[in-house]
DOMI-338235 format. One record per atom (N, C-alpha, C, CB): residue number from 0; residue in one letter; atom name; x negated, y, z. Coordinates in nm, 2 decimals, m for minus. Glycine has a CB too. Example, Ala and Ser with C-alpha at 12.3 -4.5 7.8 and 13.67 -1.06 7.14 Angstrom:
2
> 0:A:N:m1.32:m0.57:0.78 $
> 0:A:CA:m1.23:m0.45:0.78 $
> 0:A:C:m1.32:m0.33:0.78 $
> 0:A:CB:m1.13:m0.45:0.90 $
> 1:S:N:m1.28:m0.22:0.71 $
> 1:S:CA:m1.37:m0.11:0.71 $
> 1:S:C:m1.29:0.00:0.79 $
> 1:S:CB:m1.41:m0.06:0.57 $
This chain:
75
> 0:M:N:m0.94:0.75:m0.42 $
> 0:M:CA:m0.97:0.61:m0.40 $
> 0:M:C:m1.10:0.58:m0.46 $
> 0:M:CB:m0.85:0.52:m0.46 $
> 1:A:N:m1.21:0.65:m0.42 $
> 1:A:CA:m1.34:0.63:m0.47 $
> 1:A:C:m1.40:0.49:m0.44 $
> 1:A:CB:m1.43:0.74:m0.43 $
> 2:K:N:m1.37:0.44:m0.32 $
> 2:K:CA:m1.43:0.32:m0.28 $
> 2:K:C:m1.36:0.20:m0.35 $
> 2:K:CB:m1.42:0.30:m0.12 $
> 3:S:N:m1.43:0.10:m0.38 $
> 3:S:CA:m1.38:m0.02:m0.44 $
> 3:S:C:m1.33:m0.12:m0.34 $
> 3:S:CB:m1.48:m0.08:m0.54 $
> 4:F:N:m1.21:m0.16:m0.34 $
> 4:F:CA:m1.16:m0.26:m0.25 $
> 4:F:C:m1.13:m0.39:m0.32 $
> 4:F:CB:m1.03:m0.20:m0.18 $
> 5:P:N:m1.16:m0.50:m0.25 $
> 5:P:CA:m1.12:m0.63:m0.31 $
> 5:P:C:m0.97:m0.65:m0.30 $
> 5:P:CB:m1.20:m0.75:m0.23 $
> 6:H:N:m0.92:m0.74:m0.38 $
> 6:H:CA:m0.78:m0.77:m0.38 $
> 6:H:C:m0.73:m0.83:m0.25 $
> 6:H:CB:m0.74:m0.86:m0.50 $
> 7:S:N:m0.82:m0.89:m0.18 $
> 7:S:CA:m0.79:m0.95:m0.05 $
> 7:S:C:m0.78:m0.84:0.06 $
> 7:S:CB:m0.89:m1.05:m0.01 $
> 8:Y:N:m0.81:m0.72:0.04 $
> 8:Y:CA:m0.81:m0.61:0.14 $
> 8:Y:C:m0.67:m0.59:0.19 $
> 8:Y:CB:m0.86:m0.48:0.08 $
> 9:E:N:m0.65:m0.60:0.32 $
> 9:E:CA:m0.52:m0.59:0.38 $
> 9:E:C:m0.48:m0.44:0.39 $
> 9:E:CB:m0.51:m0.66:0.52 $
> 10:V:N:m0.38:m0.40:0.31 $
> 10:V:CA:m0.34:m0.26:0.32 $
> 10:V:C:m0.24:m0.24:0.43 $
> 10:V:CB:m0.28:m0.22:0.18 $
> 11:C:N:m0.14:m0.33:0.44 $
> 11:C:CA:m0.04:m0.32:0.54 $
> 11:C:C:m0.08:m0.42:0.65 $
> 11:C:CB:0.10:m0.34:0.49 $
> 12:N:N:m0.13:m0.37:0.76 $
> 12:N:CA:m0.17:m0.46:0.87 $
> 12:N:C:m0.05:m0.52:0.94 $
> 12:N:CB:m0.25:m0.38:0.97 $
> 13:C:N:0.06:m0.45:0.96 $
> 13:C:CA:0.18:m0.50:1.03 $
> 13:C:C:0.24:m0.63:0.96 $
> 13:C:CB:0.29:m0.39:1.04 $
> 14:K:N:0.25:m0.62:0.82 $
> 14:K:CA:0.31:m0.73:0.75 $
> 14:K:C:0.21:m0.81:0.67 $
> 14:K:CB:0.41:m0.67:0.65 $
> 15:H:N:0.08:m0.78:0.69 $
> 15:H:CA:m0.03:m0.86:0.63 $
> 15:H:C:m0.02:m0.86:0.48 $
> 15:H:CB:m0.04:m1.00:0.69 $
> 16:V:N:0.00:m0.75:0.42 $
> 16:V:CA:0.01:m0.74:0.27 $
> 16:V:C:m0.12:m0.69:0.21 $
> 16:V:CB:0.13:m0.64:0.23 $
> 17:T:N:m0.17:m0.76:0.11 $
> 17:T:CA:m0.30:m0.73:0.05 $
> 17:T:C:m0.28:m0.64:m0.07 $
> 17:T:CB:m0.37:m0.86:0.01 $
> 18:L:N:m0.40:m0.58:m0.10 $
> 18:L:CA:m0.40:m0.49:m0.22 $
> 18:L:C:m0.36:m0.57:m0.35 $
> 18:L:CB:m0.54:m0.44:m0.24 $
> 19:G:N:m0.40:m0.69:m0.36 $
> 19:G:CA:m0.36:m0.78:m0.47 $
> 19:G:C:m0.21:m0.79:m0.48 $
> 19:G:CB:m0.43:m0.91:m0.46 $
> 20:E:N:m0.15:m0.81:m0.37 $
> 20:E:CA:0.00:m0.83:m0.37 $
> 20:E:C:0.07:m0.70:m0.42 $
> 20:E:CB:0.05:m0.87:m0.24 $
> 21:I:N:0.01:m0.59:m0.37 $
> 21:I:CA:0.07:m0.46:m0.41 $
> 21:I:C:0.05:m0.43:m0.55 $
> 21:I:CB:0.01:m0.35:m0.32 $
> 22:I:N:m0.07:m0.45:m0.60 $
> 22:I:CA:m0.10:m0.43:m0.75 $
> 22:I:C:m0.01:m0.52:m0.83 $
> 22:I:CB:m0.25:m0.46:m0.78 $
> 23:Y:N:0.01:m0.64:m0.79 $
> 23:Y:CA:0.10:m0.73:m0.86 $
> 23:Y:C:0.24:m0.68:m0.87 $
> 23:Y:CB:0.10:m0.88:m0.80 $
> 24:A:N:0.29:m0.63:m0.75 $
> 24:A:CA:0.43:m0.57:m0.75 $
> 24:A:C:0.44:m0.45:m0.84 $
> 24:A:CB:0.46:m0.53:m0.60 $
> 25:I:N:0.33:m0.37:m0.85 $
> 25:I:CA:0.34:m0.25:m0.94 $
> 25:I:C:0.33:m0.29:m1.09 $
> 25:I:CB:0.22:m0.16:m0.90 $
> 26:K:N:0.23:m0.38:m1.12 $
> 26:K:CA:0.21:m0.41:m1.26 $
> 26:K:C:0.31:m0.51:m1.32 $
> 26:K:CB:0.07:m0.46:m1.28 $
> 27:E:N:0.34:m0.61:m1.24 $
> 27:E:CA:0.42:m0.72:m1.29 $
> 27:E:C:0.57:m0.71:m1.25 $
> 27:E:CB:0.36:m0.85:m1.24 $
> 28:R:N:0.60:m0.64:m1.14 $
> 28:R:CA:0.74:m0.64:m1.10 $
> 28:R:C:0.79:m0.50:m1.10 $
> 28:R:CB:0.75:m0.69:m0.96 $
> 29:D:N:0.72:m0.41:m1.16 $
> 29:D:CA:0.76:m0.27:m1.19 $
> 29:D:C:0.79:m0.18:m1.07 $
> 29:D:CB:0.88:m0.27:m1.28 $
> 30:A:N:0.73:m0.21:m0.96 $
> 30:A:CA:0.74:m0.12:m0.84 $
> 30:A:C:0.69:0.02:m0.87 $
> 30:A:CB:0.67:m0.18:m0.71 $
> 31:S:N:0.76:0.12:m0.85 $
> 31:S:CA:0.71:0.25:m0.88 $
> 31:S:C:0.73:0.35:m0.76 $
> 31:S:CB:0.79:0.31:m1.00 $
> 32:T:N:0.79:0.30:m0.65 $
> 32:T:CA:0.81:0.39:m0.53 $
> 32:T:C:0.77:0.31:m0.41 $
> 32:T:CB:0.96:0.43:m0.52 $
> 33:L:N:0.76:0.38:m0.30 $
> 33:L:CA:0.74:0.32:m0.17 $
> 33:L:C:0.85:0.22:m0.13 $
> 33:L:CB:0.72:0.42:m0.06 $
> 34:E:N:0.97:0.26:m0.17 $
> 34:E:CA:1.09:0.17:m0.14 $
> 34:E:C:1.08:0.04:m0.22 $
> 34:E:CB:1.22:0.25:m0.18 $
> 35:D:N:1.04:0.05:m0.34 $
> 35:D:CA:1.02:m0.07:m0.43 $
> 35:D:C:0.91:m0.16:m0.37 $
> 35:D:CB:0.98:m0.03:m0.57 $
> 36:L:N:0.80:m0.10:m0.33 $
> 36:L:CA:0.69:m0.18:m0.26 $
> 36:L:C:0.74:m0.25:m0.14 $
> 36:L:CB:0.57:m0.10:m0.23 $
> 37:G:N:0.82:m0.17:m0.06 $
> 37:G:CA:0.87:m0.23:0.07 $
> 37:G:C:0.97:m0.35:0.04 $
> 37:G:CB:0.94:m0.12:0.15 $
> 38:H:N:1.05:m0.33:m0.06 $
> 38:H:CA:1.15:m0.43:m0.10 $
> 38:H:C:1.08:m0.56:m0.15 $
> 38:H:CB:1.25:m0.38:m0.20 $
> 39:L:N:0.98:m0.54:m0.23 $
> 39:L:CA:0.91:m0.65:m0.30 $
> 39:L:C:0.80:m0.72:m0.21 $
> 39:L:CB:0.85:m0.61:m0.43 $
> 40:T:N:0.74:m0.64:m0.13 $
> 40:T:CA:0.62:m0.70:m0.05 $
> 40:T:C:0.64:m0.69:0.10 $
> 40:T:CB:0.50:m0.63:m0.09 $
> 41:D:N:0.73:m0.61:0.15 $
> 41:D:CA:0.74:m0.57:0.29 $
> 41:D:C:0.64:m0.47:0.34 $
> 41:D:CB:0.73:m0.69:0.38 $
> 42:A:N:0.55:m0.43:0.25 $
> 42:A:CA:0.45:m0.33:0.29 $
> 42:A:C:0.51:m0.20:0.33 $
> 42:A:CB:0.34:m0.31:0.18 $
> 43:G:N:0.47:m0.14:0.43 $
> 43:G:CA:0.52:m0.01:0.47 $
> 43:G:C:0.65:0.00:0.54 $
> 43:G:CB:0.52:0.08:0.36 $
> 44:T:N:0.70:m0.12:0.58 $
> 44:T:CA:0.84:m0.12:0.63 $
> 44:T:C:0.84:m0.13:0.78 $
> 44:T:CB:0.91:m0.24:0.57 $
> 45:C:N:0.73:m0.14:0.85 $
> 45:C:CA:0.73:m0.16:0.99 $
> 45:C:C:0.69:m0.02:1.06 $
> 45:C:CB:0.63:m0.27:1.04 $
> 46:C:N:0.57:0.00:1.08 $
> 46:C:CA:0.52:0.13:1.15 $
> 46:C:C:0.51:0.24:1.05 $
> 46:C:CB:0.39:0.11:1.22 $
> 47:K:N:0.50:0.21:0.92 $
> 47:K:CA:0.48:0.30:0.81 $
> 47:K:C:0.35:0.38:0.80 $
> 47:K:CB:0.59:0.40:0.82 $
> 48:C:N:0.25:0.34:0.89 $
> 48:C:CA:0.12:0.40:0.88 $
> 48:C:C:0.05:0.39:0.75 $
> 48:C:CB:0.03:0.35:0.99 $
> 49:C:N:0.08:0.28:0.68 $
> 49:C:CA:0.01:0.25:0.55 $
> 49:C:C:0.07:0.33:0.43 $
> 49:C:CB:0.01:0.11:0.52 $
> 50:Q:N:0.18:0.39:0.45 $
> 50:Q:CA:0.25:0.46:0.34 $
> 50:Q:C:0.17:0.58:0.30 $
> 50:Q:CB:0.38:0.51:0.38 $
> 51:D:N:0.13:0.67:0.39 $
> 51:D:CA:0.06:0.79:0.35 $
> 51:D:C:m0.02:0.85:0.47 $
> 51:D:CB:0.16:0.90:0.30 $
> 52:S:N:m0.12:0.93:0.45 $
> 52:S:CA:m0.20:0.98:0.56 $
> 52:S:C:m0.11:1.06:0.66 $
> 52:S:CB:m0.31:1.06:0.51 $
> 53:S:N:m0.01:1.12:0.61 $
> 53:S:CA:0.08:1.20:0.70 $
> 53:S:C:0.16:1.12:0.79 $
> 53:S:CB:0.17:1.29:0.61 $
> 54:C:N:0.18:0.99:0.76 $
> 54:C:CA:0.26:0.89:0.84 $
> 54:C:C:0.17:0.82:0.94 $
> 54:C:CB:0.33:0.80:0.75 $
> 55:D:N:0.04:0.83:0.92 $
> 55:D:CA:m0.06:0.75:1.00 $
> 55:D:C:m0.06:0.80:1.14 $
> 55:D:CB:m0.20:0.75:0.94 $
> 56:I:N:m0.03:0.71:1.24 $
> 56:I:CA:m0.03:0.75:1.38 $
> 56:I:C:m0.15:0.69:1.46 $
> 56:I:CB:0.10:0.71:1.44 $
> 57:G:N:m0.23:0.62:1.39 $
> 57:G:CA:m0.35:0.56:1.45 $
> 57:G:C:m0.46:0.66:1.48 $
> 57:G:CB:m0.40:0.45:1.37 $
> 58:E:N:m0.55:0.62:1.58 $
> 58:E:CA:m0.66:0.71:1.61 $
> 58:E:C:m0.76:0.72:1.49 $
> 58:E:CB:m0.73:0.66:1.73 $
> 59:E:N:m0.78:0.61:1.43 $
> 59:E:CA:m0.86:0.60:1.31 $
> 59:E:C:m0.77:0.60:1.19 $
> 59:E:CB:m0.96:0.48:1.31 $
> 60:K:N:m0.80:0.68:1.09 $
> 60:K:CA:m0.72:0.68:0.97 $
> 60:K:C:m0.74:0.56:0.89 $
> 60:K:CB:m0.74:0.81:0.89 $
> 61:M:N:m0.64:0.52:0.81 $
> 61:M:CA:m0.66:0.40:0.72 $
> 61:M:C:m0.75:0.44:0.61 $
> 61:M:CB:m0.52:0.36:0.67 $
> 62:E:N:m0.81:0.34:0.54 $
> 62:E:CA:m0.90:0.37:0.43 $
> 62:E:C:m0.82:0.38:0.30 $
> 62:E:CB:m1.00:0.26:0.42 $
> 63:L:N:m0.70:0.32:0.29 $
> 63:L:CA:m0.63:0.31:0.17 $
> 63:L:C:m0.48:0.32:0.20 $
> 63:L:CB:m0.66:0.18:0.09 $
> 64:Y:N:m0.40:0.40:0.13 $
> 64:Y:CA:m0.26:0.41:0.15 $
> 64:Y:C:m0.18:0.37:0.03 $
> 64:Y:CB:m0.23:0.56:0.19 $
> 65:L:N:m0.06:0.33:0.05 $
> 65:L:CA:0.03:0.29:m0.05 $
> 65:L:C:0.05:0.40:m0.16 $
> 65:L:CB:0.17:0.24:0.00 $
> 66:T:N:0.06:0.52:m0.11 $
> 66:T:CA:0.08:0.63:m0.21 $
> 66:T:C:m0.04:0.65:m0.30 $
> 66:T:CB:0.11:0.77:m0.13 $
> 67:Q:N:m0.16:0.62:m0.25 $
> 67:Q:CA:m0.28:0.63:m0.33 $
> 67:Q:C:m0.27:0.52:m0.44 $
> 67:Q:CB:m0.40:0.62:m0.25 $
> 68:I:N:m0.23:0.40:m0.40 $
> 68:I:CA:m0.23:0.29:m0.49 $
> 68:I:C:m0.13:0.32:m0.60 $
> 68:I:CB:m0.20:0.16:m0.42 $
> 69:L:N:m0.01:0.36:m0.56 $
> 69:L:CA:0.10:0.39:m0.66 $
> 69:L:C:0.05:0.50:m0.75 $
> 69:L:CB:0.23:0.44:m0.59 $
> 70:K:N:m0.01:0.60:m0.70 $
> 70:K:CA:m0.06:0.71:m0.79 $
> 70:K:C:m0.16:0.66:m0.89 $
> 70:K:CB:m0.12:0.82:m0.70 $
> 71:K:N:m0.25:0.57:m0.85 $
> 71:K:CA:m0.35:0.52:m0.94 $
> 71:K:C:m0.29:0.43:m1.05 $
> 71:K:CB:m0.46:0.44:m0.86 $
> 72:F:N:m0.20:0.35:m1.02 $
> 72:F:CA:m0.15:0.25:m1.11 $
> 72:F:C:m0.02:0.29:m1.19 $
> 72:F:CB:m0.12:0.12:m1.04 $
> 73:K:N:0.05:0.39:m1.14 $
> 73:K:CA:0.17:0.44:m1.21 $
> 73:K:C:0.15:0.58:m1.26 $
> 73:K:CB:0.29:0.43:m1.11 $
> 74:K:N:0.08:0.60:m1.36 $
> 74:K:CA:0.05:0.73:m1.42 $
> 74:K:C:0.15:0.77:m1.52 $
> 74:K:CB:m0.09:0.73:m1.48 $
């Protein structure tokens, strides 16, 4: 995750969940898994493309995935 993303960056396009909402769920609501993030924010619960690059079915790959965010904030 070398690129810097603003908190307003939409990570989950299907559910319109931003990076800020995901970080809040991790830091303040103790989300530590994809399931936790889905339950707290709805991110990754529709097409699942935002979960991980292996789940991405789009022609263009996403720039940021939920697994990357979890890995960065839950060390």
